[in-house]
BALOBA-1460 file (C-alpha; in Angstrom, 3 decimals):
// residues 178
<rec num="1" residu="x" x="-0.062" y="-0.156" z="-0.212"/>
<rec num="2" residu="x" x="1.227" y="3.500" z="-0.636"/>
<rec num="3" residu="x" x="1.356" y="6.952" z="2.011"/>
<rec num="4" residu="x" x="-1.069" y="9.057" z="1.431"/>
<rec num="5" residu="x" x="-0.079" y="11.439" z="-1.301"/>
<rec num="6" residu="x" x="2.808" y="8.843" z="-3.642"/>
<rec num="7" residu="x" x="2.307" y="8.434" z="-6.840"/>
<rec num="8" residu="x" x="0.707" y="5.196" z="-7.812"/>
<rec num="9" residu="x" x="1.587" y="3.511" z="-10.721"/>
<rec num="10" residu="x" x="-0.988" y="5.314" z="-13.675"/>
<rec num="11" residu="x" x="1.541" y="8.569" z="-11.530"/>
<rec num="12" residu="x" x="-1.688" y="9.455" z="-9.617"/>
<rec num="13" residu="x" x="-1.442" y="10.729" z="-5.950"/>
<rec num="14" residu="x" x="-2.711" y="7.955" z="-3.420"/>
<rec num="15" residu="x" x="-5.603" y="8.747" z="-1.673"/>
<rec num="16" residu="x" x="-6.928" y="6.392" z="0.289"/>
<rec num="17" residu="x" x="-11.223" y="8.000" z="0.149"/>
<rec num="18" residu="x" x="-10.466" y="7.879" z="-3.318"/>
<rec num="19" residu="x" x="-12.492" y="5.029" z="-5.119"/>
<rec num="20" residu="x" x="-9.748" y="3.318" z="-6.684"/>
<rec num="21" residu="x" x="-8.433" y="0.046" z="-6.904"/>
<rec num="22" residu="x" x="-4.547" y="-2.188" z="-7.615"/>
<rec num="23" residu="x" x="-4.701" y="-4.847" z="-9.796"/>
<rec num="24" residu="x" x="-1.866" y="-7.277" z="-11.330"/>
<rec num="25" residu="x" x="-3.326" y="-8.173" z="-14.343"/>
<rec num="26" residu="x" x="-5.842" y="-5.321" z="-15.342"/>
<rec num="27" residu="x" x="-4.875" y="-2.457" z="-17.383"/>
<rec num="28" residu="x" x="-4.439" y="0.774" z="-15.746"/>
<rec num="29" residu="x" x="-7.262" y="3.357" z="-16.025"/>
<rec num="30" residu="x" x="-9.986" y="0.123" z="-16.233"/>
<rec num="31" residu="x" x="-13.177" y="0.651" z="-14.647"/>
<rec num="32" residu="x" x="-14.817" y="-2.734" z="-12.290"/>
<rec num="33" residu="x" x="-17.600" y="-3.735" z="-10.391"/>
<rec num="34" residu="x" x="-16.616" y="-5.126" z="-6.917"/>
<rec num="35" residu="x" x="-19.225" y="-7.350" z="-5.308"/>
<rec num="36" residu="x" x="-19.145" y="-8.552" z="-2.184"/>
<rec num="37" residu="x" x="-20.122" y="-11.872" z="-2.361"/>
<rec num="38" residu="x" x="-21.120" y="-11.871" z="1.403"/>
<rec num="39" residu="x" x="-23.117" y="-9.084" z="1.837"/>
<rec num="40" residu="x" x="-23.851" y="-7.960" z="-1.913"/>
<rec num="41" residu="x" x="-22.972" y="-4.982" z="-1.551"/>
<rec num="42" residu="x" x="-20.948" y="-3.481" z="-5.084"/>
<rec num="43" residu="x" x="-19.440" y="-0.158" z="-5.644"/>
<rec num="44" residu="x" x="-17.159" y="0.677" z="-9.006"/>
<rec num="45" residu="x" x="-14.023" y="1.290" z="-8.990"/>
<rec num="46" residu="x" x="-10.570" y="2.762" z="-11.443"/>
<rec num="47" residu="x" x="-7.633" y="0.196" z="-11.407"/>
<rec num="48" residu="x" x="-4.894" y="2.669" z="-10.511"/>
<rec num="49" residu="x" x="-1.886" y="0.507" z="-9.273"/>
<rec num="50" residu="x" x="-0.302" y="-2.342" z="-9.455"/>
<rec num="51" residu="x" x="-0.958" y="-5.054" z="-6.492"/>
<rec num="52" residu="x" x="-2.066" y="-6.639" z="-3.929"/>
<rec num="53" residu="x" x="1.536" y="-8.414" z="-4.323"/>
<rec num="54" residu="x" x="0.142" y="-11.417" z="-1.476"/>
<rec num="55" residu="x" x="-0.684" y="-15.108" z="-3.158"/>
<rec num="56" residu="x" x="-4.563" y="-15.560" z="-3.551"/>
<rec num="57" residu="x" x="-5.711" y="-12.026" z="-3.241"/>
<rec num="58" residu="x" x="-7.096" y="-10.361" z="-7.073"/>
<rec num="59" residu="x" x="-7.374" y="-6.684" z="-6.041"/>
<rec num="60" residu="x" x="-6.919" y="-4.460" z="-3.477"/>
<rec num="61" residu="x" x="-9.399" y="-1.595" z="-2.559"/>
<rec num="62" residu="x" x="-8.571" y="1.830" z="-1.092"/>
<rec num="63" residu="x" x="-10.267" y="2.416" z="2.124"/>
<rec num="64" residu="x" x="-12.986" y="3.869" z="0.766"/>
<rec num="65" residu="x" x="-14.124" y="0.700" z="-1.616"/>
<rec num="66" residu="x" x="-13.372" y="-1.484" z="1.631"/>
<rec num="67" residu="x" x="-15.383" y="0.876" z="3.725"/>
<rec num="68" residu="x" x="-18.411" y="1.117" z="1.251"/>
<rec num="69" residu="x" x="-18.367" y="-2.724" z="0.882"/>
<rec num="70" residu="x" x="-18.364" y="-3.693" z="5.158"/>
<rec num="71" residu="x" x="-15.275" y="-5.445" z="4.746"/>
<rec num="72" residu="x" x="-12.341" y="-3.338" z="6.751"/>
<rec num="73" residu="x" x="-13.303" y="-5.271" z="10.058"/>
<rec num="74" residu="x" x="-11.841" y="-8.650" z="7.871"/>
<rec num="75" residu="x" x="-9.963" y="-6.537" z="6.178"/>
<rec num="76" residu="x" x="-10.574" y="-9.167" z="3.257"/>
<rec num="77" residu="x" x="-13.608" y="-10.650" z="1.937"/>
<rec num="78" residu="x" x="-14.813" y="-13.005" z="-0.955"/>
<rec num="79" residu="x" x="-15.216" y="-10.612" z="-3.716"/>
<rec num="80" residu="x" x="-16.473" y="-11.023" z="-7.253"/>
<rec num="81" residu="x" x="-14.368" y="-8.101" z="-9.796"/>
<rec num="82" residu="x" x="-15.637" y="-7.256" z="-13.412"/>
<rec num="83" residu="x" x="-15.099" y="-4.747" z="-15.472"/>
<rec num="84" residu="x" x="-17.032" y="-2.097" z="-16.518"/>
<rec num="85" residu="x" x="-17.428" y="0.265" z="-19.722"/>
<rec num="86" residu="x" x="-16.100" y="3.740" z="-17.928"/>
<rec num="87" residu="x" x="-19.082" y="5.370" z="-16.151"/>
<rec num="88" residu="x" x="-20.536" y="8.451" z="-16.470"/>
<rec num="89" residu="x" x="-19.429" y="10.080" z="-13.412"/>
<rec num="90" residu="x" x="-16.806" y="12.353" z="-11.427"/>
<rec num="91" residu="x" x="-13.457" y="11.262" z="-10.383"/>
<rec num="92" residu="x" x="-13.575" y="12.310" z="-7.631"/>
<rec num="93" residu="x" x="-16.649" y="10.628" z="-6.020"/>
<rec num="94" residu="x" x="-17.460" y="7.884" z="-4.032"/>
<rec num="95" residu="x" x="-19.445" y="5.590" z="-5.622"/>
<rec num="96" residu="x" x="-21.160" y="2.963" z="-4.242"/>
<rec num="97" residu="x" x="-24.622" y="0.477" z="-5.435"/>
<rec num="98" residu="x" x="-26.660" y="-0.181" z="-3.572"/>
<rec num="99" residu="x" x="-27.021" y="-3.876" z="-2.145"/>
<rec num="100" residu="x" x="-29.065" y="-6.123" z="-4.131"/>
<rec num="101" residu="x" x="-31.837" y="-8.326" z="-2.737"/>
<rec num="102" residu="x" x="-29.951" y="-11.322" z="-0.913"/>
<rec num="103" residu="x" x="-32.521" y="-13.435" z="-1.773"/>
<rec num="104" residu="x" x="-29.728" y="-15.675" z="-3.927"/>
<rec num="105" residu="x" x="-27.932" y="-16.635" z="-0.732"/>
<rec num="106" residu="x" x="-30.491" y="-17.851" z="1.065"/>
<rec num="107" residu="x" x="-29.476" y="-18.669" z="4.543"/>
<rec num="108" residu="x" x="-26.631" y="-17.740" z="4.342"/>
<rec num="109" residu="x" x="-25.186" y="-20.080" z="2.556"/>
<rec num="110" residu="x" x="-22.353" y="-20.134" z="0.897"/>
<rec num="111" residu="x" x="-21.911" y="-18.169" z="-2.372"/>
<rec num="112" residu="x" x="-21.774" y="-19.981" z="-5.368"/>
<rec num="113" residu="x" x="-18.568" y="-18.846" z="-7.358"/>
<rec num="114" residu="x" x="-17.701" y="-20.194" z="-10.789"/>
<rec num="115" residu="x" x="-13.898" y="-19.918" z="-12.207"/>
<rec num="116" residu="x" x="-13.528" y="-18.533" z="-15.733"/>
<rec num="117" residu="x" x="-11.055" y="-20.427" z="-17.828"/>
<rec num="118" residu="x" x="-11.594" y="-18.308" z="-20.974"/>
<rec num="119" residu="x" x="-13.601" y="-16.435" z="-23.159"/>
<rec num="120" residu="x" x="-13.243" y="-17.228" z="-27.247"/>
<rec num="121" residu="x" x="-14.363" y="-15.840" z="-30.019"/>
<rec num="122" residu="x" x="-14.912" y="-19.076" z="-31.986"/>
<rec num="123" residu="x" x="-17.501" y="-21.178" z="-30.880"/>
<rec num="124" residu="x" x="-15.765" y="-24.323" z="-31.928"/>
<rec num="125" residu="x" x="-12.672" y="-23.071" z="-30.200"/>
<rec num="126" residu="x" x="-14.704" y="-23.369" z="-27.308"/>
<rec num="127" residu="x" x="-15.919" y="-26.521" z="-27.875"/>
<rec num="128" residu="x" x="-12.856" y="-27.746" z="-28.296"/>
<rec num="129" residu="x" x="-11.778" y="-26.455" z="-25.067"/>
<rec num="130" residu="x" x="-14.624" y="-27.217" z="-22.926"/>
<rec num="131" residu="x" x="-14.055" y="-31.267" z="-24.199"/>
<rec num="132" residu="x" x="-10.375" y="-30.989" z="-23.532"/>
<rec num="133" residu="x" x="-11.162" y="-30.192" z="-20.162"/>
<rec num="134" residu="x" x="-13.872" y="-32.464" z="-19.447"/>
<rec num="135" residu="x" x="-11.506" y="-35.031" z="-20.640"/>
<rec num="136" residu="x" x="-9.128" y="-34.136" z="-17.643"/>
<rec num="137" residu="x" x="-11.734" y="-34.294" z="-15.252"/>
<rec num="138" residu="x" x="-12.457" y="-30.273" z="-14.872"/>
<rec num="139" residu="x" x="-15.830" y="-30.258" z="-13.739"/>
<rec num="140" residu="x" x="-18.872" y="-29.398" z="-13.664"/>
<rec num="141" residu="x" x="-18.221" y="-27.346" z="-16.909"/>
<rec num="142" residu="x" x="-20.281" y="-24.367" z="-18.211"/>
<rec num="143" residu="x" x="-19.911" y="-22.388" z="-21.719"/>
<rec num="144" residu="x" x="-22.475" y="-19.582" z="-22.403"/>
<rec num="145" residu="x" x="-22.302" y="-17.198" z="-25.359"/>
<rec num="146" residu="x" x="-22.329" y="-13.219" z="-24.601"/>
<rec num="147" residu="x" x="-22.676" y="-10.654" z="-26.326"/>
<rec num="148" residu="x" x="-19.805" y="-7.651" z="-26.081"/>
<rec num="149" residu="x" x="-18.252" y="-4.650" z="-27.975"/>
<rec num="150" residu="x" x="-20.915" y="-5.556" z="-30.817"/>
<rec num="151" residu="x" x="-19.502" y="-9.809" z="-31.125"/>
<rec num="152" residu="x" x="-20.588" y="-13.134" z="-29.598"/>
<rec num="153" residu="x" x="-17.497" y="-14.562" z="-27.522"/>
<rec num="154" residu="x" x="-18.291" y="-17.815" z="-25.938"/>
<rec num="155" residu="x" x="-17.315" y="-17.689" z="-22.107"/>
<rec num="156" residu="x" x="-16.204" y="-20.839" z="-20.393"/>
<rec num="157" residu="x" x="-16.028" y="-21.692" z="-16.474"/>
<rec num="158" residu="x" x="-15.708" y="-23.995" z="-14.151"/>
<rec num="159" residu="x" x="-18.349" y="-24.364" z="-11.517"/>
<rec num="160" residu="x" x="-20.291" y="-24.052" z="-9.560"/>
<rec num="161" residu="x" x="-17.476" y="-23.744" z="-6.607"/>
<rec num="162" residu="x" x="-18.972" y="-23.581" z="-3.176"/>
<rec num="163" residu="x" x="-15.783" y="-22.727" z="-1.170"/>
<rec num="164" residu="x" x="-12.835" y="-20.685" z="-1.581"/>
<rec num="165" residu="x" x="-10.714" y="-23.424" z="-0.682"/>
<rec num="166" residu="x" x="-11.059" y="-25.469" z="-3.807"/>
<rec num="167" residu="x" x="-11.821" y="-22.656" z="-5.656"/>
<rec num="168" residu="x" x="-7.642" y="-22.048" z="-4.973"/>
<rec num="169" residu="x" x="-7.028" y="-25.453" z="-5.689"/>
<rec num="170" residu="x" x="-8.689" y="-25.378" z="-9.101"/>
<rec num="171" residu="x" x="-7.277" y="-22.186" z="-9.827"/>
<rec num="172" residu="x" x="-3.872" y="-23.819" z="-9.309"/>
<rec num="173" residu="x" x="-4.298" y="-26.774" z="-11.168"/>
<rec num="174" residu="x" x="-5.489" y="-25.141" z="-14.277"/>
<rec num="175" residu="x" x="-2.427" y="-23.053" z="-13.592"/>
<rec num="176" residu="x" x="-0.180" y="-25.227" z="-13.284"/>
<rec num="177" residu="x" x="-1.411" y="-26.453" z="-16.599"/>
<rec num="178" residu="x" x="-0.704" y="-23.452" z="-18.858"/>
């Protein structure tokens, strides 16, 4: 984490009160919607730095973003990160979305997670990879089309996965496969 006012990887000064985040893989300037999978709260933040440099973590949030997600007490949370088009927001405004109803997680059951293997422009490539992973015993798989920027992409995911430990194990296995 940066000290207040020191430049981030994007060159902007670090401000814990801004709605920003750090990512090792997303391009600087990318806008993402981060959802706390335990309580359903969401925030929109801009990637302005590199990190986290802690194993098994996918994003570092500014204090303001973490506060909006109600994750300050624990320090970490199970989250979903999705890139979005640049929102029409002032750069200095904190932007938090009202939490959706928690009907998707009745009785406090663990959230159902999916691990994305890839997004493919060619359906035949996606189907071939789905078959490849099935033969390797990686299941359950789901393959579905989405429309992005006027074209169809085929999303291949493993899941649902009920526990973070299983997700971590599977992620490690897929990473070791290349």
